[in-house]
C-alpha positions, 0 to 999 in steps of 0.5 A, spaced: 500 500 500 502 506 497 503 512 503 504 519 499 503 525 501 504 530 494 504 538 497 503 543 492 506 549 495 504 555 490 507 560 493 513 563 498 510 561 505 513 566 512 519 562 514 517 557 519 521 553 524 520 545 522 523 540 527 520 534 525 525 529 521 522 523 515 519 518 519 523 511 518 522 508 510 520 515 508 523 520 504 522 527 503 523 530 496 523 538 495 522 539 487 521 544 482 514 546 481 517 544 473 517 536 475 511 535 479 507 531 473 514 527 471 515 526 480 508 524 481 507 519 475 514 516 478 512 515 485 508 509 485 514 506 480 519 508 485 516 506 492 514 499 489 521 498 486 525 501 493 520 499 499 520 507 501 515 512 502 515 518 498 513 525 500 513 530 495 513 538 495 513 542 490 514 549 488 518 555 485 526 553 486 527 560 491 521 557 495 523 551 496 531 553 498 528 558 503 524 552 506 530 548 507 534 554 510 529 554 515 529 547 517 524 544 513 525 537 513 527 535 506 531 528 505 532 531 497 533 537 494 532 538 486 532 545 483 531 547 477 538 551 476 544 551 479 544 558 483 540 555 489 543 549 489 549 552 490 546 557 495 545 551 500 551 548 499 555 554 501 551 554 507 552 547 509 545 544 508 546 539 502 552 534 501 556 536 495 558 529 494 551 526 492 550 533 487 548 530 480 545 533 474 538 529 474 535 532 467 535 538 463 530 541 459 529 547 454 525 554 454 519 554 449 513 560 448 506 557 449 500 559 446 495 559 440 497 561 433 502 558 428 509 555 429 515 561 429 523 561 430 524 565 436 529 570 434 530 578 434 525 579 429 520 575 432 514 580 433 511 578 441 507 584 441 503 582 434 501 575 437 500 578 445 495 583 441 495 588 448 495 581 452 500 579 458 506 575 457 506 570 463 513 568 466 515 565 473 518 570 477 524 574 473 528 575 478 527 569 483 524 562 479 529 559 474 524 559 469 523 567 470 531 568 470 532 564 464 526 567 460 528 574 462 535 572 460 532 569 453 528 576 451 535 580 453 539 576 448 533 578 443 533 585 445 525 584 446 526 585 454 526 592 455 519 593 450 515 587 453 517 588 460 510 592 462 506 586 459 509 581 464 505 577 469 509 574 474 507 568 477 510 565 483 513 558 479 512 556 472 507 551 473 502 557 475 505 561 469 503 555 465 496 555 467 495 563 466 496 561 458 491 554 459 486 558 462 486 564 458 488 569 462 494 570 458 495 569 450 502 567 451 507 564 456 514 562 457 515 555 460 519 549 460 518 544 455 517 539 459 511 544 462 508 545 455 508 537 454 504 536 460 498 541 458 494 540 452 491 547 452 498 550 451 501 548 444 509 550 443 509 556 438 518 556 439 523 554 442 528 559 444 535 558 442 540 555 447 544 561 446 540 566 448 540 563 456 544 559 460 543 551 460 538 548 463 540 544 468 536 541 474 541 538 480 539 533 485 543 532 491 542 530 499 540 534 504 545 534 511 540 531 515 537 526 509 535 519 511 539 513 509 534 510 505 534 518 501 541 515 497 537 510 494 532 514 492 536 519 489 540 513 485 534 511 482 531 517 480 539 517 476 537 510 474 534 508 467 527 507 468 526 514 471 530 516 466 525 514 461 520 516 464 523 523 465 524 523 457 517 521 456 515 528 460 519 533 455 525 533 460 532 531 457 536 526 460 544 526 461 548 523 455 542 523 451 541 531 448 542 534 454 544 541 453 
């Protein structure tokens, strides 16, 4: 019988002191919101294979990192960019030798309309028609940071900035487009593949933003079972599943 608690933390809460460690046989994973669909699908398979029960907590990477900093009982942290992993590592809150790049991703523009090359001649304004461009928080959440970098590289940021609708995380930005609140959004390719109402218009060139990597690591207080769980996530079954959800995997096309 699987016991799996899934927490969708879609906003940064006030700092809280956490003192309850994972129970024996349980492993708590704090993962970037863009991994939600993939990890929820993998959870019962992983639990069956390892015998360990999972607690999955999803939010923007910055929110999760802050929660770990304030004592949240995570065993494994999966970040959507290296910077927040570096942040926790510098504070001595992760085990550096356990760190590994779990998956990669691509940045895409989603919305209704014809497919197009995303270059400096692409007319975002014509596609927006006065509407909003949905993005994750552009100065805190990795998807937003990457999106801002891509728009700056294309020379579009200054003109588009007033039309940007910032969301707490990339899944919230995706929802704005899916629900019709914004005609366009900048999200990860894996997010677009999880939402049939948000077709991909184009992929941002890899040279317009830093490489998108999802580093994973054990926390300093990780349960002993967490190492086996992290190893399983790096194994062939999990990696095949990540790829089917639109992620890139090490050794197979990861930019």
